[in-house]
Backbone as ProteinMPNN parsed JSONL, in Angstrom:
{"seq_chain_A": "MEEKGLHPVVMAVSVPKRLFRRAVDRNLLKRRIREAYRLNKPAFYALMARDGNRSLLLVVQYQHREIKAFHIIQEGLLGSLSKLEDHLKEGDSV", "coords_chain_A": {"N_chain_A": [[-39.568, 335.776, 50.454], [-37.784, 333.475, 52.436], [-36.779, 333.792, 55.844], [-33.375, 333.941, 56.666], [-31.617, 331.509, 58.507], [-33.752, 330.504, 59.868], [-34.315, 327.856, 59.28], [-31.687, 326.097, 59.638], [-30.736, 323.717, 58.644], [-31.432, 321.72, 55.893], [-32.977, 318.796, 54.976], [-32.808, 315.875, 52.955], [-34.055, 312.721, 51.874], [-33.124, 309.592, 50.547], [-34.011, 306.544, 49.125], [-32.958, 303.923, 47.337], [-34.533, 302.729, 44.374], [-33.557, 300.577, 43.125], [-32.717, 298.888, 45.157], [-35.033, 298.458, 46.66], [-37.846, 297.513, 45.315], [-40.575, 297.806, 45.74], [-42.745, 300.466, 46.362], [-43.965, 300.885, 48.822], [-42.176, 299.829, 50.66], [-39.939, 301.501, 50.306], [-41.069, 303.945, 51.103], [-41.665, 303.393, 53.807], [-39.072, 303.144, 54.897], [-38.096, 305.719, 54.398], [-39.82, 307.229, 56.021], [-39.05, 306.279, 58.553], [-36.373, 307.171, 58.681], [-36.719, 309.969, 58.504], [-38.17, 310.402, 60.876], [-36.316, 309.595, 62.837], [-34.406, 311.574, 62.442], [-35.943, 313.869, 63.051], [-36.434, 313.512, 65.802], [-33.912, 313.912, 66.841], [-32.899, 316.317, 66.01], [-32.91, 318.836, 67.495], [-30.528, 319.227, 69.071], [-28.645, 319.239, 67.046], [-29.451, 321.454, 65.557], [-28.895, 323.404, 67.462], [-26.1, 323.398, 67.46], [-25.642, 324.354, 64.864], [-26.724, 326.891, 65.135], [-24.922, 328.126, 66.849], [-22.849, 328.652, 65.155], [-23.559, 330.84, 63.714], [-24.497, 332.266, 60.686], [-24.398, 329.946, 59.204], [-25.477, 327.441, 56.965], [-26.875, 324.289, 55.922], [-27.137, 321.6, 53.663], [-28.391, 318.505, 53.912], [-28.163, 315.239, 52.858], [-29.493, 312.095, 53.068], [-28.866, 308.8, 52.363], [-30.169, 305.606, 52.086], [-28.587, 302.51, 52.406], [-28.622, 299.772, 52.977], [-29.524, 296.369, 52.236], [-31.739, 295.183, 53.311], [-34.749, 295.798, 55.21], [-34.293, 297.674, 58.013], [-34.771, 297.821, 61.595], [-36.327, 300.534, 63.451], [-34.745, 301.509, 65.637], [-32.158, 300.762, 64.924], [-31.745, 302.189, 62.574], [-31.899, 304.746, 63.676], [-29.626, 304.747, 65.378], [-27.571, 304.589, 63.457], [-27.984, 307.01, 62.066], [-27.52, 308.846, 64.137], [-24.815, 308.356, 64.608], [-23.721, 309.234, 62.181], [-24.481, 311.943, 62.243], [-23.022, 312.79, 64.469], [-20.404, 312.545, 63.542], [-20.486, 314.453, 61.531], [-20.939, 316.725, 63.091], [-18.473, 316.829, 64.435], [-16.751, 317.495, 62.307], [-17.806, 320.009, 61.68], [-17.288, 321.424, 64.04], [-14.54, 321.495, 64.005], [-14.151, 323.184, 61.953], [-13.901, 322.362, 59.387], [-14.696, 322.15, 55.921], [-17.479, 320.5, 54.655]], "CA_chain_A": [[-38.32, 335.088, 50.716], [-37.717, 332.939, 53.784], [-35.759, 334.405, 56.686], [-32.185, 333.115, 56.798], [-31.384, 331.052, 59.854], [-34.943, 329.89, 60.415], [-34.062, 326.417, 59.134], [-30.276, 326.026, 59.264], [-30.452, 322.45, 57.97], [-32.472, 321.178, 55.032], [-32.641, 317.389, 54.83], [-33.475, 315.07, 51.936], [-33.862, 311.288, 52.105], [-33.179, 308.802, 49.331], [-33.976, 305.088, 49.24], [-32.884, 303.522, 45.927], [-35.502, 301.789, 43.809], [-32.777, 299.392, 42.752], [-32.661, 298.004, 46.33], [-36.393, 298.182, 47.127], [-38.725, 297.716, 44.171], [-41.92, 298.202, 46.172], [-42.807, 301.826, 46.891], [-44.355, 300.842, 50.226], [-40.951, 299.596, 51.419], [-39.141, 302.736, 50.243], [-41.742, 304.955, 51.918], [-41.48, 303.012, 55.205], [-37.71, 303.498, 55.283], [-37.985, 307.184, 54.413], [-40.513, 307.705, 57.223], [-38.208, 305.956, 59.709], [-35.205, 308.06, 58.674], [-37.176, 311.318, 58.837], [-38.543, 310.43, 62.287], [-35.07, 309.556, 63.61], [-33.821, 312.911, 62.331], [-36.807, 314.804, 63.768], [-36.251, 313.329, 67.235], [-32.554, 314.257, 67.252], [-32.426, 317.55, 65.388], [-32.705, 320.029, 68.328], [-29.114, 319.387, 69.421], [-27.934, 319.555, 65.813], [-29.793, 322.846, 65.261], [-28.174, 324.245, 68.42], [-24.735, 323.501, 66.955], [-25.666, 325.217, 63.688], [-27.025, 328.249, 65.596], [-23.694, 328.678, 67.427], [-21.962, 329.048, 64.072], [-24.067, 332.042, 63.052], [-25.3, 332.169, 59.466], [-24.088, 328.723, 58.467], [-26.61, 326.589, 56.605], [-26.394, 322.988, 55.485], [-28.038, 320.7, 52.95], [-28.05, 317.162, 54.345], [-28.824, 314.197, 52.074], [-29.309, 310.782, 53.681], [-29.21, 307.73, 51.426], [-30.227, 304.295, 52.727], [-27.778, 301.616, 51.58], [-28.76, 298.357, 53.331], [-30.366, 295.609, 51.312], [-32.955, 294.766, 53.987], [-35.384, 296.838, 56.015], [-33.809, 297.62, 59.39], [-35.67, 298.351, 62.62], [-36.166, 301.964, 63.695], [-33.634, 301.823, 66.539], [-30.9, 300.588, 64.184], [-31.659, 303.359, 61.69], [-31.616, 305.902, 64.523], [-28.221, 304.661, 65.792], [-26.751, 304.939, 62.301], [-28.134, 308.435, 61.807], [-26.832, 309.56, 65.21], [-23.381, 308.239, 64.347], [-23.383, 310.122, 61.063], [-24.616, 313.329, 62.691], [-21.92, 313.123, 65.371], [-19.224, 312.753, 62.691], [-20.677, 315.733, 60.877], [-20.719, 317.741, 64.124], [-17.028, 316.927, 64.653], [-16.209, 318.253, 61.185], [-18.246, 321.39, 61.788], [-16.589, 322.033, 65.161], [-13.149, 321.718, 63.595], [-14.134, 324.225, 60.933], [-13.701, 321.763, 58.066], [-15.842, 322.204, 55.009], [-17.944, 319.144, 54.401]], "C_chain_A": [[-38.281, 334.676, 52.181], [-36.57, 333.575, 54.56], [-34.588, 333.454, 56.882], [-31.987, 332.749, 58.262], [-32.593, 330.388, 60.492], [-34.808, 328.367, 60.379], [-32.613, 326.25, 58.691], [-29.916, 324.748, 58.509], [-31.669, 322.043, 57.154], [-32.067, 319.735, 54.741], [-33.462, 316.748, 53.716], [-33.131, 313.602, 52.199], [-34.024, 310.559, 50.783], [-33.085, 307.314, 49.676], [-34.034, 304.561, 47.808], [-33.929, 302.483, 45.517], [-34.816, 300.485, 43.418], [-32.699, 298.392, 43.911], [-34.037, 297.577, 46.799], [-37.374, 298.522, 46.011], [-40.095, 298.248, 44.582], [-41.888, 299.583, 46.824], [-43.158, 301.832, 48.372], [-43.13, 300.612, 51.117], [-40.069, 300.846, 51.439], [-39.747, 303.816, 51.134], [-41.593, 304.667, 53.412], [-40.09, 303.428, 55.693], [-37.523, 305.009, 55.347], [-38.672, 307.766, 55.647], [-39.668, 307.452, 58.465], [-37.001, 306.883, 59.803], [-35.622, 309.474, 59.069], [-37.548, 311.435, 60.312], [-37.298, 310.396, 63.175], [-34.395, 310.923, 63.583], [-34.627, 313.919, 63.153], [-36.588, 314.718, 65.277], [-34.895, 313.838, 67.722], [-32.057, 315.58, 66.7], [-32.253, 318.74, 66.327], [-31.24, 320.267, 68.702], [-28.305, 319.787, 68.187], [-28.211, 321.004, 65.405], [-29.047, 323.798, 66.194], [-26.727, 324.441, 67.974], [-24.68, 324.452, 65.761], [-25.917, 326.671, 64.104], [-25.787, 328.909, 66.195], [-22.765, 329.222, 66.348], [-22.481, 330.239, 63.28], [-24.912, 331.745, 61.833], [-25.018, 330.927, 58.638], [-25.371, 327.952, 58.174], [-26.055, 325.321, 55.955], [-27.501, 322.257, 54.734], [-27.562, 319.289, 53.24], [-28.85, 316.156, 53.517], [-28.473, 312.854, 52.693], [-29.757, 309.737, 52.67], [-29.104, 306.387, 52.136], [-29.522, 303.284, 51.829], [-27.903, 300.125, 51.915], [-29.693, 297.655, 52.355], [-31.64, 295.079, 51.967], [-33.481, 295.912, 54.841], [-34.944, 296.647, 57.459], [-34.854, 298.221, 60.33], [-35.353, 299.825, 62.882], [-34.954, 302.269, 64.558], [-32.277, 301.66, 65.862], [-30.682, 301.765, 63.237], [-31.288, 304.594, 62.501], [-30.154, 305.902, 64.986], [-27.288, 305.059, 64.656], [-26.8, 306.427, 61.987], [-27.412, 309.263, 62.869], [-25.319, 309.499, 65.031], [-22.935, 309.164, 63.234], [-23.46, 311.59, 61.473], [-23.479, 313.726, 63.631], [-20.62, 313.325, 64.585], [-19.311, 314.106, 61.998], [-20.456, 316.883, 61.866], [-19.234, 317.942, 64.386], [-16.366, 317.736, 63.547], [-16.572, 319.731, 61.28], [-17.535, 322.122, 62.915], [-15.141, 322.359, 64.803], [-13.033, 322.82, 62.547], [-13.874, 323.678, 59.55], [-14.919, 322.023, 57.211], [-16.199, 320.786, 54.65], [-18.541, 319.065, 53.038]], "O_chain_A": [[-38.695, 335.434, 53.059], [-35.514, 333.861, 53.996], [-34.785, 332.289, 57.227], [-32.169, 333.582, 59.149], [-32.471, 329.771, 61.551], [-35.151, 327.682, 61.342], [-32.333, 326.26, 57.492], [-28.902, 324.703, 57.811], [-32.792, 322.022, 57.657], [-30.942, 319.478, 54.311], [-34.648, 317.035, 53.553], [-32.046, 313.288, 52.688], [-34.927, 310.852, 50.0], [-32.199, 306.885, 50.416], [-35.048, 304.731, 47.132], [-34.169, 301.501, 46.219], [-35.44, 299.424, 43.39], [-32.624, 297.185, 43.68], [-34.205, 296.458, 47.286], [-37.693, 299.691, 45.793], [-40.701, 299.042, 43.863], [-41.093, 299.831, 47.731], [-42.692, 302.702, 49.108], [-43.064, 301.154, 52.22], [-39.518, 301.201, 52.48], [-39.025, 304.521, 51.84], [-41.413, 305.593, 54.203], [-39.952, 303.996, 56.776], [-36.862, 305.517, 56.252], [-38.153, 308.703, 56.254], [-39.578, 308.315, 59.338], [-36.647, 307.33, 60.894], [-34.952, 310.111, 59.881], [-37.272, 312.46, 60.936], [-37.244, 311.111, 64.176], [-33.869, 311.374, 64.6], [-34.049, 314.734, 63.871], [-36.56, 315.743, 65.957], [-34.748, 314.163, 68.9], [-30.895, 315.931, 66.906], [-31.479, 319.631, 65.978], [-30.77, 321.403, 68.652], [-27.378, 320.592, 68.287], [-27.304, 321.704, 64.956], [-28.617, 324.872, 65.774], [-26.187, 325.541, 68.099], [-23.764, 325.268, 65.663], [-25.375, 327.588, 63.486], [-25.612, 330.12, 66.066], [-21.986, 330.142, 66.597], [-21.887, 330.606, 62.266], [-25.926, 331.054, 61.927], [-25.381, 330.881, 57.463], [-26.242, 327.828, 59.035], [-24.912, 325.291, 55.499], [-28.664, 322.297, 55.133], [-26.453, 318.914, 52.858], [-30.079, 316.218, 53.481], [-27.298, 312.513, 52.827], [-30.885, 309.78, 52.178], [-28.068, 306.069, 52.72], [-29.814, 303.199, 50.636], [-27.341, 299.293, 51.203], [-30.545, 298.285, 51.728], [-32.527, 294.58, 51.276], [-32.762, 296.862, 55.152], [-35.184, 295.599, 58.059], [-35.701, 299.016, 59.921], [-34.26, 300.302, 62.578], [-34.201, 303.193, 64.252], [-31.334, 302.37, 66.211], [-29.568, 302.274, 63.115], [-30.462, 305.399, 62.07], [-29.511, 306.952, 64.986], [-26.32, 305.789, 64.872], [-25.775, 307.035, 61.677], [-26.767, 310.262, 62.549], [-24.622, 310.484, 65.277], [-21.889, 309.805, 63.332], [-22.603, 312.388, 61.093], [-23.02, 314.868, 63.598], [-19.82, 314.193, 64.935], [-18.314, 314.82, 61.893], [-19.853, 317.897, 61.515], [-18.773, 319.073, 64.543], [-15.508, 318.574, 63.823], [-15.748, 320.6, 60.995], [-17.209, 323.301, 62.78], [-14.592, 323.369, 65.243], [-11.941, 323.327, 62.287], [-13.647, 324.451, 58.619], [-16.04, 322.107, 57.713], [-15.325, 319.964, 54.373], [-18.997, 317.999, 52.625]]}, "name": "protein", "num_of_chains": 1, "seq": "MEEKGLHPVVMAVSVPKRLFRRAVDRNLLKRRIREAYRLNKPAFYALMARDGNRSLLLVVQYQHREIKAFHIIQEGLLGSLSKLEDHLKEGDSV"}
């Protein structure tokens, strides 16, 4: 059994086949989202560590109809993570 608190956040990424028929396009978007999360997760993990034994399952679903550049995806992810942080700081259940 894995030690609790080692990974306070588990993330999953979804890119709908209905929007992107080609697997290569879906995989490109998933890689970009995972990389944006990887680059910005230390601060998010620090917030989760302050709250003790709290854990979170985060699911990110891409909703645009065209492939966006990495910096646009990263900005969107950062905005979503900051909203989530605000909810967590207030003690709201998400």
